[in-house]
mmCIF file of the N, C-alpha and C atoms, coordinates in Angstrom:
data_MODEL
# 
_entry.id   MODEL 
# 
loop_
_atom_site.group_PDB 
_atom_site.id 
_atom_site.type_symbol 
_atom_site.label_atom_id 
_atom_site.label_alt_id 
_atom_site.label_comp_id 
_atom_site.label_asym_id 
_atom_site.label_entity_id 
_atom_site.label_seq_id 
_atom_site.pdbx_PDB_ins_code 
_atom_site.Cartn_x 
_atom_site.Cartn_y 
_atom_site.Cartn_z 
_atom_site.occupancy 
_atom_site.B_iso_or_equiv 
_atom_site.pdbx_formal_charge 
_atom_site.auth_seq_id 
_atom_site.auth_comp_id 
_atom_site.auth_asym_id 
_atom_site.auth_atom_id 
_atom_site.pdbx_PDB_model_num 
ATOM 1   N N  . MET A 1 1  ? 0.806   -1.187 0.133   1.00 0.00 ? 1  MET A N  1 
ATOM 2   C CA . MET A 1 1  ? 0.022   -0.098 0.218   1.00 0.00 ? 1  MET A CA 1 
ATOM 3   C C  . MET A 1 1  ? 0.760   1.174  -0.077  1.00 0.00 ? 1  MET A C  1 
ATOM 4   N N  . THR A 1 2  ? 0.489   2.280  -0.783  1.00 0.00 ? 2  THR A N  1 
ATOM 5   C CA . THR A 1 2  ? 1.400   3.542  -0.694  1.00 0.00 ? 2  THR A CA 1 
ATOM 6   C C  . THR A 1 2  ? 0.220   4.468  0.216   1.00 0.00 ? 2  THR A C  1 
ATOM 7   N N  . ASP A 1 3  ? 0.948   5.770  0.320   1.00 0.00 ? 3  ASP A N  1 
ATOM 8   C CA . ASP A 1 3  ? 0.329   6.853  0.944   1.00 0.00 ? 3  ASP A CA 1 
ATOM 9   C C  . ASP A 1 3  ? -0.193  7.994  0.203   1.00 0.00 ? 3  ASP A C  1 
ATOM 10  N N  . THR A 1 4  ? -0.432  7.554  -1.162  1.00 0.00 ? 4  THR A N  1 
ATOM 11  C CA . THR A 1 4  ? -1.117  8.831  -2.419  1.00 0.00 ? 4  THR A CA 1 
ATOM 12  C C  . THR A 1 4  ? -2.459  8.574  -1.747  1.00 0.00 ? 4  THR A C  1 
ATOM 13  N N  . PRO A 1 5  ? -3.201  9.858  -1.633  1.00 0.00 ? 5  PRO A N  1 
ATOM 14  C CA . PRO A 1 5  ? -4.464  10.052 -1.733  1.00 0.00 ? 5  PRO A CA 1 
ATOM 15  C C  . PRO A 1 5  ? -5.428  9.430  -2.909  1.00 0.00 ? 5  PRO A C  1 
ATOM 16  N N  . PRO A 1 6  ? -6.436  9.301  -2.800  1.00 0.00 ? 6  PRO A N  1 
ATOM 17  C CA . PRO A 1 6  ? -7.302  8.987  -3.925  1.00 0.00 ? 6  PRO A CA 1 
ATOM 18  C C  . PRO A 1 6  ? -7.510  10.054 -4.736  1.00 0.00 ? 6  PRO A C  1 
ATOM 19  N N  . ARG A 1 7  ? -7.711  9.701  -6.027  1.00 0.00 ? 7  ARG A N  1 
ATOM 20  C CA . ARG A 1 7  ? -7.848  10.706 -7.041  1.00 0.00 ? 7  ARG A CA 1 
ATOM 21  C C  . ARG A 1 7  ? -8.940  12.204 -6.843  1.00 0.00 ? 7  ARG A C  1 
ATOM 22  N N  . ASN A 1 8  ? -10.074 11.773 -6.199  1.00 0.00 ? 8  ASN A N  1 
ATOM 23  C CA . ASN A 1 8  ? -10.976 12.413 -6.114  1.00 0.00 ? 8  ASN A CA 1 
ATOM 24  C C  . ASN A 1 8  ? -10.777 13.384 -4.648  1.00 0.00 ? 8  ASN A C  1 
ATOM 25  N N  . ALA A 1 9  ? -9.809  12.988 -3.922  1.00 0.00 ? 9  ALA A N  1 
ATOM 26  C CA . ALA A 1 9  ? -9.810  13.601 -2.541  1.00 0.00 ? 9  ALA A CA 1 
ATOM 27  C C  . ALA A 1 9  ? -9.230  15.099 -2.976  1.00 0.00 ? 9  ALA A C  1 
ATOM 28  N N  . PRO A 1 10 ? -10.182 15.961 -1.831  1.00 0.00 ? 10 PRO A N  1 
ATOM 29  C CA . PRO A 1 10 ? -9.711  17.335 -1.723  1.00 0.00 ? 10 PRO A CA 1 
ATOM 30  C C  . PRO A 1 10 ? -8.250  17.574 -1.821  1.00 0.00 ? 10 PRO A C  1 
ATOM 31  N N  . ARG A 1 11 ? -7.913  18.630 -2.176  1.00 0.00 ? 11 ARG A N  1 
ATOM 32  C CA . ARG A 1 11 ? -6.594  19.073 -2.131  1.00 0.00 ? 11 ARG A CA 1 
ATOM 33  C C  . ARG A 1 11 ? -6.483  19.781 -0.994  1.00 0.00 ? 11 ARG A C  1 
ATOM 34  N N  . PRO A 1 12 ? -5.207  19.726 -0.267  1.00 0.00 ? 12 PRO A N  1 
ATOM 35  C CA . PRO A 1 12 ? -5.056  20.829 1.019   1.00 0.00 ? 12 PRO A CA 1 
ATOM 36  C C  . PRO A 1 12 ? -4.974  22.255 0.588   1.00 0.00 ? 12 PRO A C  1 
ATOM 37  N N  . ALA A 1 13 ? -5.450  23.247 1.691   1.00 0.00 ? 13 ALA A N  1 
ATOM 38  C CA . ALA A 1 13 ? -5.613  24.281 1.334   1.00 0.00 ? 13 ALA A CA 1 
ATOM 39  C C  . ALA A 1 13 ? -4.453  25.166 0.488   1.00 0.00 ? 13 ALA A C  1 
ATOM 40  N N  . ALA A 1 14 ? -3.139  25.084 0.979   1.00 0.00 ? 14 ALA A N  1 
ATOM 41  C CA . ALA A 1 14 ? -2.162  25.236 0.605   1.00 0.00 ? 14 ALA A CA 1 
ATOM 42  C C  . ALA A 1 14 ? -1.825  25.058 -0.930  1.00 0.00 ? 14 ALA A C  1 
ATOM 43  N N  . ALA A 1 15 ? -2.424  24.078 -1.325  1.00 0.00 ? 15 ALA A N  1 
ATOM 44  C CA . ALA A 1 15 ? -2.071  23.457 -2.710  1.00 0.00 ? 15 ALA A CA 1 
ATOM 45  C C  . ALA A 1 15 ? -3.310  24.145 -3.698  1.00 0.00 ? 15 ALA A C  1 
ATOM 46  N N  . ARG A 1 16 ? -4.160  24.529 -3.456  1.00 0.00 ? 16 ARG A N  1 
ATOM 47  C CA . ARG A 1 16 ? -5.442  25.378 -3.951  1.00 0.00 ? 16 ARG A CA 1 
ATOM 48  C C  . ARG A 1 16 ? -4.764  26.397 -4.831  1.00 0.00 ? 16 ARG A C  1 
ATOM 49  N N  . THR A 1 17 ? -5.130  26.551 -6.127  1.00 0.00 ? 17 THR A N  1 
ATOM 50  C CA . THR A 1 17 ? -4.777  27.802 -6.861  1.00 0.00 ? 17 THR A CA 1 
ATOM 51  C C  . THR A 1 17 ? -5.860  28.894 -6.273  1.00 0.00 ? 17 THR A C  1 
ATOM 52  N N  . PRO A 1 18 ? -5.259  30.034 -5.972  1.00 0.00 ? 18 PRO A N  1 
ATOM 53  C CA . PRO A 1 18 ? -5.930  31.385 -5.786  1.00 0.00 ? 18 PRO A CA 1 
ATOM 54  C C  . PRO A 1 18 ? -7.041  31.821 -7.000  1.00 0.00 ? 18 PRO A C  1 
ATOM 55  N N  . TRP A 1 19 ? -8.024  32.437 -6.689  1.00 0.00 ? 19 TRP A N  1 
ATOM 56  C CA . TRP A 1 19 ? -8.864  32.820 -8.038  1.00 0.00 ? 19 TRP A CA 1 
ATOM 57  C C  . TRP A 1 19 ? -8.336  33.831 -8.742  1.00 0.00 ? 19 TRP A C  1 
ATOM 58  N N  . TYR A 1 20 ? -7.264  34.385 -8.542  1.00 0.00 ? 20 TYR A N  1 
ATOM 59  C CA . TYR A 1 20 ? -6.735  35.545 -9.170  1.00 0.00 ? 20 TYR A CA 1 
ATOM 60  C C  . TYR A 1 20 ? -5.670  34.961 -10.116 1.00 0.00 ? 20 TYR A C  1 
ATOM 61  N N  . ARG A 1 21 ? -5.370  33.878 -10.322 1.00 0.00 ? 21 ARG A N  1 
ATOM 62  C CA . ARG A 1 21 ? -4.318  33.181 -11.229 1.00 0.00 ? 21 ARG A CA 1 
ATOM 63  C C  . ARG A 1 21 ? -4.960  33.145 -12.600 1.00 0.00 ? 21 ARG A C  1 
ATOM 64  N N  . ALA A 1 22 ? -4.428  32.832 -13.353 1.00 0.00 ? 22 ALA A N  1 
ATOM 65  C CA . ALA A 1 22 ? -4.260  32.771 -14.903 1.00 0.00 ? 22 ALA A CA 1 
ATOM 66  C C  . ALA A 1 22 ? -5.725  32.528 -15.461 1.00 0.00 ? 22 ALA A C  1 
ATOM 67  N N  . ARG A 1 23 ? -6.563  31.797 -14.649 1.00 0.00 ? 23 ARG A N  1 
ATOM 68  C CA . ARG A 1 23 ? -8.015  31.792 -15.260 1.00 0.00 ? 23 ARG A CA 1 
ATOM 69  C C  . ARG A 1 23 ? -8.768  33.152 -15.117 1.00 0.00 ? 23 ARG A C  1 
ATOM 70  N N  . TRP A 1 24 ? -8.238  34.045 -14.241 1.00 0.00 ? 24 TRP A N  1 
ATOM 71  C CA . TRP A 1 24 ? -9.314  35.520 -14.247 1.00 0.00 ? 24 TRP A CA 1 
ATOM 72  C C  . TRP A 1 24 ? -8.406  36.133 -14.908 1.00 0.00 ? 24 TRP A C  1 
ATOM 73  N N  . VAL A 1 25 ? -6.982  36.268 -14.774 1.00 0.00 ? 25 VAL A N  1 
ATOM 74  C CA . VAL A 1 25 ? -6.137  37.423 -14.935 1.00 0.00 ? 25 VAL A CA 1 
ATOM 75  C C  . VAL A 1 25 ? -6.070  37.649 -16.334 1.00 0.00 ? 25 VAL A C  1 
ATOM 76  N N  . VAL A 1 26 ? -6.004  36.813 -17.042 1.00 0.00 ? 26 VAL A N  1 
ATOM 77  C CA . VAL A 1 26 ? -5.937  37.134 -18.735 1.00 0.00 ? 26 VAL A CA 1 
ATOM 78  C C  . VAL A 1 26 ? -7.145  37.513 -19.223 1.00 0.00 ? 26 VAL A C  1 
ATOM 79  N N  . PRO A 1 27 ? -8.449  36.828 -19.140 1.00 0.00 ? 27 PRO A N  1 
ATOM 80  C CA . PRO A 1 27 ? -9.791  37.638 -19.333 1.00 0.00 ? 27 PRO A CA 1 
ATOM 81  C C  . PRO A 1 27 ? -9.743  38.996 -18.802 1.00 0.00 ? 27 PRO A C  1 
ATOM 82  N N  . VAL A 1 28 ? -9.556  39.143 -17.661 1.00 0.00 ? 28 VAL A N  1 
ATOM 83  C CA . VAL A 1 28 ? -9.861  40.589 -16.909 1.00 0.00 ? 28 VAL A CA 1 
ATOM 84  C C  . VAL A 1 28 ? -8.983  41.456 -17.677 1.00 0.00 ? 28 VAL A C  1 
ATOM 85  N N  . LEU A 1 29 ? -7.467  41.066 -18.074 1.00 0.00 ? 29 LEU A N  1 
ATOM 86  C CA . LEU A 1 29 ? -6.687  42.282 -18.737 1.00 0.00 ? 29 LEU A CA 1 
ATOM 87  C C  . LEU A 1 29 ? -7.241  42.246 -20.295 1.00 0.00 ? 29 LEU A C  1 
ATOM 88  N N  . LEU A 1 30 ? -7.735  41.348 -20.933 1.00 0.00 ? 30 LEU A N  1 
ATOM 89  C CA . LEU A 1 30 ? -8.291  41.549 -22.325 1.00 0.00 ? 30 LEU A CA 1 
ATOM 90  C C  . LEU A 1 30 ? -9.546  42.567 -22.101 1.00 0.00 ? 30 LEU A C  1 
ATOM 91  N N  . ALA A 1 31 ? -10.281 42.163 -21.033 1.00 0.00 ? 31 ALA A N  1 
ATOM 92  C CA . ALA A 1 31 ? -11.446 43.069 -21.076 1.00 0.00 ? 31 ALA A CA 1 
ATOM 93  C C  . ALA A 1 31 ? -11.279 44.283 -20.783 1.00 0.00 ? 31 ALA A C  1 
ATOM 94  N N  . VAL A 1 32 ? -10.255 44.710 -19.937 1.00 0.00 ? 32 VAL A N  1 
ATOM 95  C CA . VAL A 1 32 ? -9.781  46.047 -19.680 1.00 0.00 ? 32 VAL A CA 1 
ATOM 96  C C  . VAL A 1 32 ? -9.269  46.806 -21.108 1.00 0.00 ? 32 VAL A C  1 
ATOM 97  N N  . LEU A 1 33 ? -8.088  46.018 -21.588 1.00 0.00 ? 33 LEU A N  1 
ATOM 98  C CA . LEU A 1 33 ? -7.824  46.438 -23.166 1.00 0.00 ? 33 LEU A CA 1 
ATOM 99  C C  . LEU A 1 33 ? -9.149  46.855 -24.182 1.00 0.00 ? 33 LEU A C  1 
ATOM 100 N N  . VAL A 1 34 ? -10.167 45.801 -23.941 1.00 0.00 ? 34 VAL A N  1 
ATOM 101 C CA . VAL A 1 34 ? -11.361 46.182 -25.127 1.00 0.00 ? 34 VAL A CA 1 
ATOM 102 C C  . VAL A 1 34 ? -11.811 47.569 -24.623 1.00 0.00 ? 34 VAL A C  1 
ATOM 103 N N  . VAL A 1 35 ? -11.978 47.778 -23.394 1.00 0.00 ? 35 VAL A N  1 
ATOM 104 C CA . VAL A 1 35 ? -12.856 49.069 -22.671 1.00 0.00 ? 35 VAL A CA 1 
ATOM 105 C C  . VAL A 1 35 ? -11.837 50.177 -23.389 1.00 0.00 ? 35 VAL A C  1 
ATOM 106 N N  . VAL A 1 36 ? -10.630 50.156 -22.928 1.00 0.00 ? 36 VAL A N  1 
ATOM 107 C CA . VAL A 1 36 ? -9.628  51.264 -23.474 1.00 0.00 ? 36 VAL A CA 1 
ATOM 108 C C  . VAL A 1 36 ? -9.682  51.457 -25.101 1.00 0.00 ? 36 VAL A C  1 
ATOM 109 N N  . PHE A 1 37 ? -9.639  50.512 -25.805 1.00 0.00 ? 37 PHE A N  1 
ATOM 110 C CA . PHE A 1 37 ? -9.798  50.513 -26.885 1.00 0.00 ? 37 PHE A CA 1 
ATOM 111 C C  . PHE A 1 37 ? -11.123 51.157 -27.478 1.00 0.00 ? 37 PHE A C  1 
ATOM 112 N N  . ILE A 1 38 ? -12.195 50.829 -27.018 1.00 0.00 ? 38 ILE A N  1 
ATOM 113 C CA . ILE A 1 38 ? -13.266 51.568 -27.406 1.00 0.00 ? 38 ILE A CA 1 
ATOM 114 C C  . ILE A 1 38 ? -13.478 53.004 -27.070 1.00 0.00 ? 38 ILE A C  1 
ATOM 115 N N  . LEU A 1 39 ? -12.914 53.322 -26.024 1.00 0.00 ? 39 LEU A N  1 
ATOM 116 C CA . LEU A 1 39 ? -13.026 54.432 -25.365 1.00 0.00 ? 39 LEU A CA 1 
ATOM 117 C C  . LEU A 1 39 ? -11.929 55.260 -26.113 1.00 0.00 ? 39 LEU A C  1 
ATOM 118 N N  . GLU A 1 40 ? -10.852 54.879 -26.729 1.00 0.00 ? 40 GLU A N  1 
ATOM 119 C CA . GLU A 1 40 ? -9.942  55.666 -27.452 1.00 0.00 ? 40 GLU A CA 1 
ATOM 120 C C  . GLU A 1 40 ? -10.163 55.894 -28.911 1.00 0.00 ? 40 GLU A C  1 
ATOM 121 N N  . ASN A 1 41 ? -11.045 54.996 -29.312 1.00 0.00 ? 41 ASN A N  1 
ATOM 122 C CA . ASN A 1 41 ? -11.535 54.944 -30.965 1.00 0.00 ? 41 ASN A CA 1 
ATOM 123 C C  . ASN A 1 41 ? -12.996 55.383 -30.991 1.00 0.00 ? 41 ASN A C  1 
ATOM 124 N N  . ARG A 1 42 ? -13.494 56.496 -30.331 1.00 0.00 ? 42 ARG A N  1 
ATOM 125 C CA . ARG A 1 42 ? -15.113 56.837 -30.367 1.00 0.00 ? 42 ARG A CA 1 
ATOM 126 C C  . ARG A 1 42 ? -15.352 57.663 -31.705 1.00 0.00 ? 42 ARG A C  1 
ATOM 127 N N  . ASP A 1 43 ? -14.400 58.045 -32.305 1.00 0.00 ? 43 ASP A N  1 
ATOM 128 C CA . ASP A 1 43 ? -14.376 58.713 -33.323 1.00 0.00 ? 43 ASP A CA 1 
ATOM 129 C C  . ASP A 1 43 ? -15.366 58.651 -34.533 1.00 0.00 ? 43 ASP A C  1 
ATOM 130 N N  . LEU A 1 44 ? -16.201 59.120 -35.111 1.00 0.00 ? 44 LEU A N  1 
ATOM 131 C CA . LEU A 1 44 ? -16.862 58.719 -36.265 1.00 0.00 ? 44 LEU A CA 1 
ATOM 132 C C  . LEU A 1 44 ? -15.856 58.736 -37.498 1.00 0.00 ? 44 LEU A C  1 
ATOM 133 N N  . VAL A 1 45 ? -16.228 57.329 -38.451 1.00 0.00 ? 45 VAL A N  1 
ATOM 134 C CA . VAL A 1 45 ? -15.190 57.352 -39.559 1.00 0.00 ? 45 VAL A CA 1 
ATOM 135 C C  . VAL A 1 45 ? -16.230 57.116 -40.695 1.00 0.00 ? 45 VAL A C  1 
ATOM 136 N N  . THR A 1 46 ? -15.666 57.585 -42.198 1.00 0.00 ? 46 THR A N  1 
ATOM 137 C CA . THR A 1 46 ? -16.541 57.423 -43.179 1.00 0.00 ? 46 THR A CA 1 
ATOM 138 C C  . THR A 1 46 ? -15.943 56.425 -43.927 1.00 0.00 ? 46 THR A C  1 
ATOM 139 N N  . ILE A 1 47 ? -16.780 55.358 -44.079 1.00 0.00 ? 47 ILE A N  1 
ATOM 140 C CA . ILE A 1 47 ? -16.355 54.240 -45.009 1.00 0.00 ? 47 ILE A CA 1 
ATOM 141 C C  . ILE A 1 47 ? -16.977 54.023 -46.095 1.00 0.00 ? 47 ILE A C  1 
ATOM 142 N N  . ARG A 1 48 ? -16.396 53.899 -47.183 1.00 0.00 ? 48 ARG A N  1 
ATOM 143 C CA . ARG A 1 48 ? -17.168 53.611 -48.470 1.00 0.00 ? 48 ARG A CA 1 
ATOM 144 C C  . ARG A 1 48 ? -16.935 52.325 -48.868 1.00 0.00 ? 48 ARG A C  1 
ATOM 145 N N  . LEU A 1 49 ? -18.030 51.848 -49.005 1.00 0.00 ? 49 LEU A N  1 
ATOM 146 C CA . LEU A 1 49 ? -18.090 50.227 -49.683 1.00 0.00 ? 49 LEU A CA 1 
ATOM 147 C C  . LEU A 1 49 ? -18.530 50.234 -51.044 1.00 0.00 ? 49 LEU A C  1 
ATOM 148 N N  . LEU A 1 50 ? -17.865 50.359 -52.007 1.00 0.00 ? 50 LEU A N  1 
ATOM 149 C CA . LEU A 1 50 ? -18.074 50.439 -53.285 1.00 0.00 ? 50 LEU A CA 1 
ATOM 150 C C  . LEU A 1 50 ? -19.126 51.664 -53.668 1.00 0.00 ? 50 LEU A C  1 
ATOM 151 N N  . VAL A 1 51 ? -20.599 51.303 -53.352 1.00 0.00 ? 51 VAL A N  1 
ATOM 152 C CA . VAL A 1 51 ? -21.354 52.545 -53.880 1.00 0.00 ? 51 VAL A CA 1 
ATOM 153 C C  . VAL A 1 51 ? -21.676 53.146 -52.338 1.00 0.00 ? 51 VAL A C  1 
ATOM 154 N N  . PRO A 1 52 ? -22.383 52.374 -51.356 1.00 0.00 ? 52 PRO A N  1 
ATOM 155 C CA . PRO A 1 52 ? -22.750 52.829 -50.237 1.00 0.00 ? 52 PRO A CA 1 
ATOM 156 C C  . PRO A 1 52 ? -21.913 53.541 -49.133 1.00 0.00 ? 52 PRO A C  1 
ATOM 157 N N  . VAL A 1 53 ? -22.159 54.643 -48.683 1.00 0.00 ? 53 VAL A N  1 
ATOM 158 C CA . VAL A 1 53 ? -20.988 55.254 -47.545 1.00 0.00 ? 53 VAL A CA 1 
ATOM 159 C C  . VAL A 1 53 ? -21.335 55.111 -46.487 1.00 0.00 ? 53 VAL A C  1 
ATOM 160 N N  . VAL A 1 54 ? -20.668 54.700 -45.381 1.00 0.00 ? 54 VAL A N  1 
ATOM 161 C CA . VAL A 1 54 ? -21.381 54.146 -44.124 1.00 0.00 ? 54 VAL A CA 1 
ATOM 162 C C  . VAL A 1 54 ? -20.538 54.964 -42.977 1.00 0.00 ? 54 VAL A C  1 
ATOM 163 N N  . VAL A 1 55 ? -21.005 55.384 -42.001 1.00 0.00 ? 55 VAL A N  1 
ATOM 164 C CA . VAL A 1 55 ? -20.292 56.498 -41.059 1.00 0.00 ? 55 VAL A CA 1 
ATOM 165 C C  . VAL A 1 55 ? -20.798 55.634 -39.870 1.00 0.00 ? 55 VAL A C  1 
ATOM 166 N N  . MET A 1 56 ? -19.773 55.594 -38.975 1.00 0.00 ? 56 MET A N  1 
ATOM 167 C CA . MET A 1 56 ? -19.570 54.407 -37.814 1.00 0.00 ? 56 MET A CA 1 
ATOM 168 C C  . MET A 1 56 ? -18.505 54.800 -37.157 1.00 0.00 ? 56 MET A C  1 
ATOM 169 N N  . PRO A 1 57 ? -18.502 54.471 -35.576 1.00 0.00 ? 57 PRO A N  1 
ATOM 170 C CA . PRO A 1 57 ? -17.375 54.780 -34.787 1.00 0.00 ? 57 PRO A CA 1 
ATOM 171 C C  . PRO A 1 57 ? -16.281 53.846 -35.315 1.00 0.00 ? 57 PRO A C  1 
ATOM 172 N N  . GLN A 1 58 ? -15.098 54.347 -35.244 1.00 0.00 ? 58 GLN A N  1 
ATOM 173 C CA . GLN A 1 58 ? -13.878 53.624 -35.577 1.00 0.00 ? 58 GLN A CA 1 
ATOM 174 C C  . GLN A 1 58 ? -13.631 52.387 -34.714 1.00 0.00 ? 58 GLN A C  1 
ATOM 175 N N  . TRP A 1 59 ? -14.071 52.088 -33.658 1.00 0.00 ? 59 TRP A N  1 
ATOM 176 C CA . TRP A 1 59 ? -13.805 50.963 -33.001 1.00 0.00 ? 59 TRP A CA 1 
ATOM 177 C C  . TRP A 1 59 ? -14.879 50.132 -33.555 1.00 0.00 ? 59 TRP A C  1 
ATOM 178 N N  . ALA A 1 60 ? -16.007 50.115 -34.062 1.00 0.00 ? 60 ALA A N  1 
ATOM 179 C CA . ALA A 1 60 ? -16.966 49.141 -34.504 1.00 0.00 ? 60 ALA A CA 1 
ATOM 180 C C  . ALA A 1 60 ? -16.241 48.830 -35.824 1.00 0.00 ? 60 ALA A C  1 
ATOM 181 N N  . ALA A 1 61 ? -15.831 49.832 -36.790 1.00 0.00 ? 61 ALA A N  1 
ATOM 182 C CA . ALA A 1 61 ? -14.966 49.518 -38.097 1.00 0.00 ? 61 ALA A CA 1 
ATOM 183 C C  . ALA A 1 61 ? -14.009 48.616 -37.806 1.00 0.00 ? 61 ALA A C  1 
ATOM 184 N N  . LEU A 1 62 ? -12.969 48.667 -36.695 1.00 0.00 ? 62 LEU A N  1 
ATOM 185 C CA . LEU A 1 62 ? -11.878 47.969 -36.962 1.00 0.00 ? 62 LEU A CA 1 
ATOM 186 C C  . LEU A 1 62 ? -12.072 46.452 -36.242 1.00 0.00 ? 62 LEU A C  1 
ATOM 187 N N  . THR A 1 63 ? -13.406 46.470 -35.473 1.00 0.00 ? 63 THR A N  1 
ATOM 188 C CA . THR A 1 63 ? -13.875 45.209 -34.829 1.00 0.00 ? 63 THR A CA 1 
ATOM 189 C C  . THR A 1 63 ? -14.335 44.533 -35.967 1.00 0.00 ? 63 THR A C  1 
ATOM 190 N N  . ILE A 1 64 ? -15.037 44.956 -36.753 1.00 0.00 ? 64 ILE A N  1 
ATOM 191 C CA . ILE A 1 64 ? -15.822 44.074 -37.976 1.00 0.00 ? 64 ILE A CA 1 
ATOM 192 C C  . ILE A 1 64 ? -14.813 43.698 -38.993 1.00 0.00 ? 64 ILE A C  1 
ATOM 193 N N  . THR A 1 65 ? -13.652 44.775 -38.967 1.00 0.00 ? 65 THR A N  1 
ATOM 194 C CA . THR A 1 65 ? -12.185 44.126 -39.811 1.00 0.00 ? 65 THR A CA 1 
ATOM 195 C C  . THR A 1 65 ? -11.757 42.781 -39.307 1.00 0.00 ? 65 THR A C  1 
ATOM 196 N N  . LEU A 1 66 ? -11.634 43.098 -38.112 1.00 0.00 ? 66 LEU A N  1 
ATOM 197 C CA . LEU A 1 66 ? -11.101 41.756 -37.133 1.00 0.00 ? 66 LEU A CA 1 
ATOM 198 C C  . LEU A 1 66 ? -11.763 40.466 -37.367 1.00 0.00 ? 66 LEU A C  1 
ATOM 199 N N  . ILE A 1 67 ? -13.225 40.461 -37.400 1.00 0.00 ? 67 ILE A N  1 
ATOM 200 C CA . ILE A 1 67 ? -14.332 39.465 -37.333 1.00 0.00 ? 67 ILE A CA 1 
ATOM 201 C C  . ILE A 1 67 ? -13.911 38.937 -38.588 1.00 0.00 ? 67 ILE A C  1 
ATOM 202 N N  . ILE A 1 68 ? -13.978 39.968 -39.778 1.00 0.00 ? 68 ILE A N  1 
ATOM 203 C CA . ILE A 1 68 ? -13.612 39.386 -41.211 1.00 0.00 ? 68 ILE A CA 1 
ATOM 204 C C  . ILE A 1 68 ? -12.608 38.687 -41.460 1.00 0.00 ? 68 ILE A C  1 
ATOM 205 N N  . GLY A 1 69 ? -11.508 39.028 -40.983 1.00 0.00 ? 69 GLY A N  1 
ATOM 206 C CA . GLY A 1 69 ? -10.223 38.374 -41.207 1.00 0.00 ? 69 GLY A CA 1 
ATOM 207 C C  . GLY A 1 69 ? -9.935  37.160 -40.413 1.00 0.00 ? 69 GLY A C  1 
ATOM 208 N N  . LEU A 1 70 ? -10.666 37.044 -39.113 1.00 0.00 ? 70 LEU A N  1 
ATOM 209 C CA . LEU A 1 70 ? -10.565 35.800 -38.310 1.00 0.00 ? 70 LEU A CA 1 
ATOM 210 C C  . LEU A 1 70 ? -11.545 34.911 -39.110 1.00 0.00 ? 70 LEU A C  1 
ATOM 211 N N  . ILE A 1 71 ? -12.625 35.250 -39.869 1.00 0.00 ? 71 ILE A N  1 
ATOM 212 C CA . ILE A 1 71 ? -13.308 34.201 -40.485 1.00 0.00 ? 71 ILE A CA 1 
ATOM 213 C C  . ILE A 1 71 ? -12.585 33.944 -41.752 1.00 0.00 ? 71 ILE A C  1 
ATOM 214 N N  . ILE A 1 72 ? -11.912 34.776 -42.641 1.00 0.00 ? 72 ILE A N  1 
ATOM 215 C CA . ILE A 1 72 ? -11.054 34.497 -43.971 1.00 0.00 ? 72 ILE A CA 1 
ATOM 216 C C  . ILE A 1 72 ? -9.923  33.317 -43.329 1.00 0.00 ? 72 ILE A C  1 
ATOM 217 N N  . GLY A 1 73 ? -9.426  33.566 -42.130 1.00 0.00 ? 73 GLY A N  1 
ATOM 218 C CA . GLY A 1 73 ? -8.397  32.970 -41.908 1.00 0.00 ? 73 GLY A CA 1 
ATOM 219 C C  . GLY A 1 73 ? -8.743  31.556 -41.175 1.00 0.00 ? 73 GLY A C  1 
ATOM 220 N N  . PHE A 1 74 ? -9.958  31.184 -40.715 1.00 0.00 ? 74 PHE A N  1 
ATOM 221 C CA . PHE A 1 74 ? -10.434 30.234 -40.278 1.00 0.00 ? 74 PHE A CA 1 
ATOM 222 C C  . PHE A 1 74 ? -10.676 29.015 -41.748 1.00 0.00 ? 74 PHE A C  1 
ATOM 223 N N  . LEU A 1 75 ? -11.357 29.883 -42.613 1.00 0.00 ? 75 LEU A N  1 
ATOM 224 C CA . LEU A 1 75 ? -11.687 29.293 -43.721 1.00 0.00 ? 75 LEU A CA 1 
ATOM 225 C C  . LEU A 1 75 ? -10.330 29.025 -44.551 1.00 0.00 ? 75 LEU A C  1 
ATOM 226 N N  . LEU A 1 76 ? -9.569  29.725 -44.765 1.00 0.00 ? 76 LEU A N  1 
ATOM 227 C CA . LEU A 1 76 ? -8.413  29.617 -45.375 1.00 0.00 ? 76 LEU A CA 1 
ATOM 228 C C  . LEU A 1 76 ? -7.105  28.394 -44.730 1.00 0.00 ? 76 LEU A C  1 
ATOM 229 N N  . ARG A 1 77 ? -7.384  28.136 -43.367 1.00 0.00 ? 77 ARG A N  1 
ATOM 230 C CA . ARG A 1 77 ? -6.432  27.641 -42.551 1.00 0.00 ? 77 ARG A CA 1 
ATOM 231 C C  . ARG A 1 77 ? -6.017  26.271 -43.493 1.00 0.00 ? 77 ARG A C  1 
ATOM 232 N N  . ARG A 1 78 ? -4.838  25.861 -43.194 1.00 0.00 ? 78 ARG A N  1 
ATOM 233 C CA . ARG A 1 78 ? -4.630  24.335 -43.699 1.00 0.00 ? 78 ARG A CA 1 
ATOM 234 C C  . ARG A 1 78 ? -4.890  23.056 -42.799 1.00 0.00 ? 78 ARG A C  1 
ATOM 235 N N  . ARG A 1 79 ? -5.512  22.294 -43.192 1.00 0.00 ? 79 ARG A N  1 
ATOM 236 C CA . ARG A 1 79 ? -5.731  21.423 -42.195 1.00 0.00 ? 79 ARG A CA 1 
ATOM 237 C C  . ARG A 1 79 ? -4.296  20.325 -41.986 1.00 0.00 ? 79 ARG A C  1 
ATOM 238 N N  . ARG A 1 80 ? -4.005  20.165 -40.853 1.00 0.00 ? 80 ARG A N  1 
ATOM 239 C CA . ARG A 1 80 ? -2.942  19.400 -40.576 1.00 0.00 ? 80 ARG A CA 1 
ATOM 240 C C  . ARG A 1 80 ? -3.202  18.113 -39.979 1.00 0.00 ? 80 ARG A C  1 
ATOM 241 N N  . HIS A 1 81 ? -2.702  16.994 -40.652 1.00 0.00 ? 81 HIS A N  1 
ATOM 242 C CA . HIS A 1 81 ? -2.576  15.606 -40.436 1.00 0.00 ? 81 HIS A CA 1 
ATOM 243 C C  . HIS A 1 81 ? -2.099  15.035 -39.649 1.00 0.00 ? 81 HIS A C  1 
# 
């Protein structure tokens, strides 16, 4: 017999990961960056889409461009076997 605890046994308090570790730090930092990005890019921009002219906040135009780029990248990615 060994002295190892069963797999589903609770970990000691000292071995528990604090709530502020990577699980929360990265998403919170990204959320702060998004808020700063939006606040810094509130100016209205005029975008010409062939025929129509669209006026929207700069952050919205950049976000739409990012989403379109992500979709194109997802569709064109190479499959690795």
